[in-house]
C-alpha positions as CSV (number, residue, x, y, z in Angstrom):
1,M,0.0,0.1,0.0
2,R,1.3,3.5,-1.1
3,R,-0.2,6.7,0.3
4,L,-0.9,9.5,-1.9
5,S,0.0,12.8,-0.4
6,G,-2.5,14.8,-2.8
7,L,-4.1,14.4,-6.0
8,T,-0.8,13.6,-7.9
9,V,2.2,11.9,-6.4
10,L,5.5,11.0,-8.1
11,L,7.2,7.8,-6.7
12,L,10.6,8.8,-7.0
13,P,13.9,7.6,-5.1
14,L,14.2,9.4,-1.7
15,A,17.7,11.2,-1.2
16,A,19.6,9.7,1.6
17,L,20.0,11.7,4.8
18,G,23.4,12.9,5.3
19,A,25.3,12.5,8.9
20,G,25.3,15.3,11.4
21,C,22.7,17.2,13.4
22,K,21.3,18.9,10.4
23,P,20.0,16.3,7.6
24,N,21.1,16.8,4.0
25,L,17.7,16.7,2.1
26,G,19.4,17.1,-1.4
27,A,18.0,19.3,-3.9
28,P,14.8,21.0,-3.5
29,P,11.7,19.5,-5.4
30,S,11.6,22.5,-7.8
31,L,14.9,21.8,-9.2
32,V,14.8,19.5,-12.2
33,T,18.0,17.6,-12.9
34,A,16.7,14.2,-14.2
35,P,13.6,12.9,-16.0
36,S,10.7,13.5,-13.9
37,I,6.8,13.6,-14.5
38,L,5.5,16.7,-12.9
39,A,2.0,16.2,-13.4
40,I,-0.8,13.9,-14.9
41,R,-3.9,15.8,-16.2
42,G,-7.2,14.1,-16.6
43,M,-9.6,15.9,-19.3
44,P,-12.1,16.2,-17.7
45,P,-10.8,16.0,-14.0
46,E,-14.2,14.7,-12.8
47,A,-16.5,12.2,-14.8
48,I,-19.6,10.2,-14.0
49,E,-19.5,6.3,-14.2
50,G,-19.1,5.4,-17.9
51,G,-17.8,8.8,-18.9
52,P,-14.8,8.9,-21.0
53,V,-11.5,10.7,-19.8
54,T,-8.2,11.5,-21.7
55,Y,-5.1,11.6,-19.8
56,D,-1.8,13.4,-20.6
57,V,1.4,14.1,-18.8
58,L,4.0,16.8,-18.2
59,A,7.2,14.8,-18.8
60,V,10.5,16.8,-18.4
61,D,14.2,16.3,-18.0
62,A,17.2,18.9,-17.8
63,M,17.0,19.7,-21.4
64,G,13.3,20.8,-21.3
65,T,9.8,19.3,-22.0
66,V,9.7,15.7,-23.4
67,A,7.3,16.3,-26.3
68,A,6.0,12.5,-26.8
69,P,7.0,10.4,-23.8
70,H,6.6,6.6,-24.0
71,I,4.1,6.3,-21.2
72,G,2.5,3.0,-20.2
73,W,-0.9,3.6,-18.7
74,L,-3.0,1.7,-16.2
75,Q,-6.5,2.4,-15.0
76,C,-6.5,0.8,-11.5
77,L,-9.6,-1.2,-10.9
78,D,-8.8,-2.6,-7.2
79,P,-9.8,-0.5,-4.2
80,D,-7.7,-0.2,-1.2
81,A,-8.8,-0.4,2.4
82,P,-11.9,2.2,2.7
83,A,-10.4,4.1,5.7
84,E,-7.3,4.7,3.8
85,V,-8.2,7.7,1.8
86,N,-6.2,8.5,-1.4
87,D,-4.5,5.0,-1.2
88,V,-3.3,2.9,-4.0
89,S,-3.8,-0.9,-3.8
90,N,-1.0,-3.2,-4.1
91,S,-2.2,-4.6,-7.5
92,C,-2.0,-1.1,-9.0
93,L,1.5,-1.1,-8.2
94,T,2.4,-4.4,-9.8
95,E,0.0,-5.0,-12.8
96,E,1.1,-4.6,-16.5
97,P,0.2,-1.4,-18.2
98,D,-2.8,-1.4,-20.6
99,D,-2.3,-3.5,-23.8
100,A,-2.5,-0.4,-26.0
101,G,1.2,0.2,-25.8
102,P,3.2,3.2,-24.9
103,S,1.5,6.6,-25.8
104,P,1.8,10.1,-24.4
105,T,-1.9,10.2,-24.1
106,F,-4.6,7.5,-22.8
107,M,-8.1,7.4,-22.9
108,A,-10.5,5.3,-20.6
109,A,-14.1,5.3,-19.4
110,I,-14.7,5.5,-15.7
111,P,-16.0,2.1,-14.8
112,T,-19.7,1.8,-14.5
113,N,-19.3,0.5,-10.8
114,A,-16.6,3.2,-9.9
115,C,-18.8,4.5,-7.0
116,M,-19.0,1.0,-5.4
117,L,-15.1,0.5,-6.0
118,F,-14.1,3.7,-4.8
119,G,-17.0,5.7,-3.8
120,P,-20.0,5.7,-1.3
121,E,-21.9,2.7,-2.4
122,T,-21.5,-0.4,-0.4
123,P,-19.2,-3.0,-2.0
124,S,-20.7,-6.2,-3.1
125,P,-19.5,-9.0,-0.5
126,M,-16.6,-11.2,-1.5
127,P,-17.0,-15.1,-0.9
128,G,-15.4,-15.8,2.3
129,Q,-14.5,-12.2,3.2
130,P,-16.0,-10.1,5.9
131,P,-18.4,-7.3,4.6
132,Q,-16.7,-4.1,3.5
133,R,-17.9,-0.5,4.2
134,P,-17.7,2.2,1.6
135,A,-14.8,4.6,1.0
136,D,-14.6,7.8,2.8
137,P,-14.4,10.9,0.9
138,D,-11.8,13.6,0.9
139,T,-12.3,17.2,2.5
140,T,-14.0,18.3,-0.5
141,G,-16.5,15.3,-0.5
142,G,-14.7,13.6,-3.4
143,F,-13.9,10.0,-4.4
144,Y,-11.2,9.0,-6.8
145,Q,-9.9,6.2,-9.1
146,P,-6.0,5.9,-9.2
147,I,-4.4,6.1,-12.6
148,R,-0.7,5.0,-13.2
149,A,1.7,6.2,-15.6
150,T,4.9,4.4,-16.4
151,W,7.5,6.3,-18.3
152,E,10.0,4.3,-20.2
153,I,12.6,6.6,-19.9
154,A,15.3,4.7,-22.1
155,D,12.9,5.0,-25.0
156,D,12.9,9.0,-24.8
157,V,16.2,10.0,-23.2
158,D,19.8,9.2,-24.0
159,G,21.6,7.3,-21.2
160,G,21.0,3.6,-21.9
161,A,18.8,1.3,-19.7
162,A,17.2,3.8,-17.2
163,S,14.6,2.4,-14.9
164,P,11.1,3.2,-15.7
165,L,9.7,6.3,-13.6
166,V,6.3,5.6,-12.0
167,A,3.7,8.2,-11.2
168,F,0.0,8.2,-10.1
169,A,-2.9,10.6,-10.3
170,L,-6.5,10.4,-8.9
171,E,-9.3,11.0,-11.2
172,R,-12.4,12.3,-9.5
173,I,-15.7,10.5,-9.7
174,T,-19.2,12.0,-9.7
175,C,-21.0,10.0,-7.2
176,P,-24.5,10.4,-5.4
177,L,-24.5,11.9,-2.2
178,L,-25.7,8.9,0.0
179,Q,-25.0,9.9,3.6
180,A,-27.4,13.0,3.4
181,P,-31.3,13.0,3.8
182,G,-33.3,12.4,0.8
183,P,-34.1,16.1,0.0
184,D,-30.6,17.1,0.3
185,A,-29.3,14.3,-1.7
186,T,-31.8,15.1,-4.5
187,Q,-30.8,18.8,-4.3
188,F,-27.2,17.8,-4.6
189,A,-27.8,15.6,-7.6
190,M,-29.8,18.4,-9.2
191,S,-27.2,21.3,-8.5
192,Y,-23.8,19.8,-8.1
193,V,-21.5,20.8,-10.9
194,P,-18.5,18.4,-11.8
195,N,-15.0,20.0,-11.6
196,D,-13.4,21.4,-14.6
197,N,-9.5,22.0,-15.0
198,P,-8.2,25.3,-13.9
199,T,-6.4,27.6,-16.6
200,L,-3.2,29.3,-16.5
201,A,-3.6,32.2,-18.4
202,D,0.0,33.5,-18.5
203,L,3.4,33.5,-16.9
204,V,5.2,36.9,-16.5
205,L,8.8,37.7,-15.6
206,D,9.4,40.9,-13.3
207,P,5.5,42.1,-13.4
208,S,6.4,45.3,-11.9
209,G,9.4,46.0,-14.1
210,T,9.9,44.8,-17.7
211,N,6.6,42.8,-17.5
212,T,8.1,40.2,-19.9
213,A,5.6,37.7,-20.9
214,L,7.0,34.3,-20.8
215,Y,3.7,32.1,-21.7
216,T,0.2,33.0,-22.8
217,A,-2.4,30.5,-22.8
218,G,-2.7,29.0,-26.3
219,Q,1.0,29.3,-27.3
220,A,3.1,26.2,-27.7
221,A,6.4,27.8,-26.5
222,A,8.0,30.7,-25.1
223,P,8.4,33.7,-27.3
224,Q,11.6,33.8,-29.6
225,P,14.1,34.9,-28.7
226,A,13.6,33.7,-25.0
227,A,13.4,36.3,-22.1
228,A,16.7,37.2,-20.7
229,A,17.7,37.4,-17.1
230,A,21.1,38.4,-15.6
231,A,23.3,35.7,-13.7
232,G,23.0,35.5,-10.1
233,Q,19.9,38.1,-10.0
234,T,16.8,37.7,-8.3
235,Y,13.5,38.2,-10.2
236,T,9.7,37.8,-9.6
237,L,7.8,35.4,-11.4
238,Q,3.9,35.6,-11.8
239,A,1.5,33.0,-12.7
240,D,-2.0,34.4,-13.7
241,F,-5.1,32.0,-13.9
242,T,-8.3,32.8,-15.3
243,A,-11.2,34.2,-12.9
244,D,-13.2,30.9,-13.4
245,S,-10.3,28.6,-12.2
246,A,-11.4,28.7,-8.6
247,E,-14.9,27.2,-8.9
248,T,-17.6,27.0,-6.2
249,F,-19.2,23.7,-5.6
250,L,-21.9,22.1,-3.6
251,Y,-20.6,20.0,-0.5
252,W,-22.2,18.1,2.3
253,D,-20.9,19.4,5.5
254,I,-20.9,16.4,7.9
255,V,-20.6,18.7,11.0
256,S,-23.6,21.0,10.3
257,R,-25.4,18.4,8.3
258,M,-26.2,20.9,5.6
259,L,-25.2,21.3,2.0
260,V,-22.9,24.4,1.7
261,N,-21.0,26.1,-1.1
262,Q,-17.4,25.5,-1.0
263,R,-14.8,27.5,-3.1
264,E,-11.7,26.0,-4.4
265,S,-8.2,27.0,-3.4
266,L,-5.4,27.1,-6.2
267,R,-1.9,26.3,-5.9
268,V,0.9,26.6,-8.3
269,S,4.1,24.1,-8.1
270,W,7.2,25.7,-9.7
271,F,10.0,23.8,-11.5
272,A,13.4,24.9,-13.2
273,T,16.4,23.4,-14.4
274,G,18.6,26.0,-12.7
275,G,18.5,28.7,-10.0
276,A,16.6,28.7,-6.9
277,F,13.0,29.8,-6.1
278,S,12.0,31.1,-2.7
279,L,8.9,28.8,-2.7
280,D,8.3,25.5,-4.1
281,T,4.6,26.2,-4.1
282,S,2.4,29.4,-4.0
283,G,-1.2,30.1,-4.4
284,R,-4.6,31.3,-3.1
285,T,-6.8,30.1,-0.5
286,S,-10.4,29.7,-0.9
287,V,-11.2,33.1,0.6
288,E,-8.5,35.0,-1.5
289,T,-10.0,36.3,-4.8
290,E,-6.8,37.3,-6.4
291,T,-6.3,35.5,-9.8
292,F,-2.5,35.4,-9.6
293,T,0.4,34.2,-7.5
294,Q,4.0,35.2,-7.3
295,N,7.3,33.6,-6.5
296,S,11.0,34.9,-6.4
297,W,13.6,33.2,-8.6
298,T,17.5,33.8,-8.2
299,A,19.1,33.0,-11.6
300,P,22.1,30.7,-11.4
301,T,25.6,32.2,-12.0
302,T,26.4,30.0,-15.0
303,P,25.0,31.6,-18.2
304,G,22.7,29.4,-20.5
305,P,19.1,28.5,-21.0
306,V,17.0,27.6,-18.0
307,Y,13.7,25.7,-18.6
308,F,10.7,26.3,-16.4
309,W,7.3,24.7,-15.7
310,A,4.3,25.8,-13.6
311,V,1.6,23.5,-12.6
312,L,-1.5,24.7,-11.3
313,R,-3.8,22.6,-9.2
314,D,-7.3,23.0,-7.7
315,D,-8.9,21.2,-4.6
316,R,-10.8,18.7,-6.6
317,G,-8.1,17.3,-8.8
318,G,-8.0,19.7,-11.6
319,V,-4.8,20.5,-13.3
320,D,-3.2,22.8,-15.9
321,F,0.6,23.2,-16.7
322,A,2.8,25.5,-18.6
323,A,6.4,25.6,-20.0
324,T,8.8,28.4,-20.8
325,E,12.3,29.2,-21.2
326,I,14.7,32.0,-19.9
327,D,18.1,32.8,-21.2
328,V,20.7,33.6,-18.3
329,T,23.2,36.2,-19.6
330,P,26.5,37.0,-17.8
C-alpha cells in the first residue's frame, strides 16, 4: 500500500540523509536535474460512471519538456481499504500497463461500478470475506480512481537502460450523495457541478518592471528569442489564472449536516532546471479572490538556458500546466 499525499504523487527514490545534526535533504523538489513526471492531467478531471476521460502528462528532463514520452498507462480497478483515503492498492503497483502500448496520452471510461469500488456505495460482499464498508470522501466530498503512468525513460532520453519512472494521479468520480437525507441528496444531484480543470492564463517575468511575457495560454512555447535574466540576480515570477479557475461547488458538511457552497483554493508548483525559487509552491486560499500568485527566483551564476514549468492545481483534482524558457546572461 502506498499513500498518495495529494491528487498527484511521484514515486521517486528518496535522497539519503547525510550525517550530522542537520540532515542533507538534497535538491529542492522545484529543481529538475533528471527525467521527471511533474503532472498527470485528466480531461475532464471529474467524470460520471461510464464517462470518457483523456489523460496526458508533463514529462520533463534537464533539456526541457519531452514532447511525446513513451508512457505505459494503467487504470487501477482494485480499491484499497476504505479507511485509507487516497491510497493505491498493491495490485495497482504491480499490474502490467494497458495493452495499447506506450503513448503520450491515454483514454479510458470511468468504470460503471466506480462509485462502489472507490466511492460511497457499499461494495458487494466477497465470498469468504467479511463485509466491507464504503470509501470515505476527501475534504471536498470527493472520491477518486487511481491512474498509473509508467515512463519508459530509455525510449526517450539518452543514457542507456534507465529504470522506468512511475507516477500516479487520482481521477475524481461524480457519485451520489448517500449520507445525506433524501431532500438534500436530491438537491445535490440536481445542483452539483463536476469539476473542470483550472487555466493558467500566462506567466510573467518581473511584473512590476519589464513585465516580460513568458507564456500565454494557447501558445506552444516561449516567445523567440527567449526572455533574458542576468546571472545571479533575483526576479519575480507571476502566474496568472483565469477568473473561473477557482470554482464554487456544492458540498455536504458532515458537522452541520447541511449542503454548503465551498470555493476551491489554487496552488502553483514551480519547477526549473537552474537557479533557486524562494517557494516550491505558492497560491491562493479559498477566501482569496486574487487571480495571480508570485514567486521569487534567483538565476544561476552560470549563463545558459533555463527551462521552467508551472503546474496549477485546484482542490478537486483539476490540473493545468505551462512551460517556458529564460536565457541567463553573464
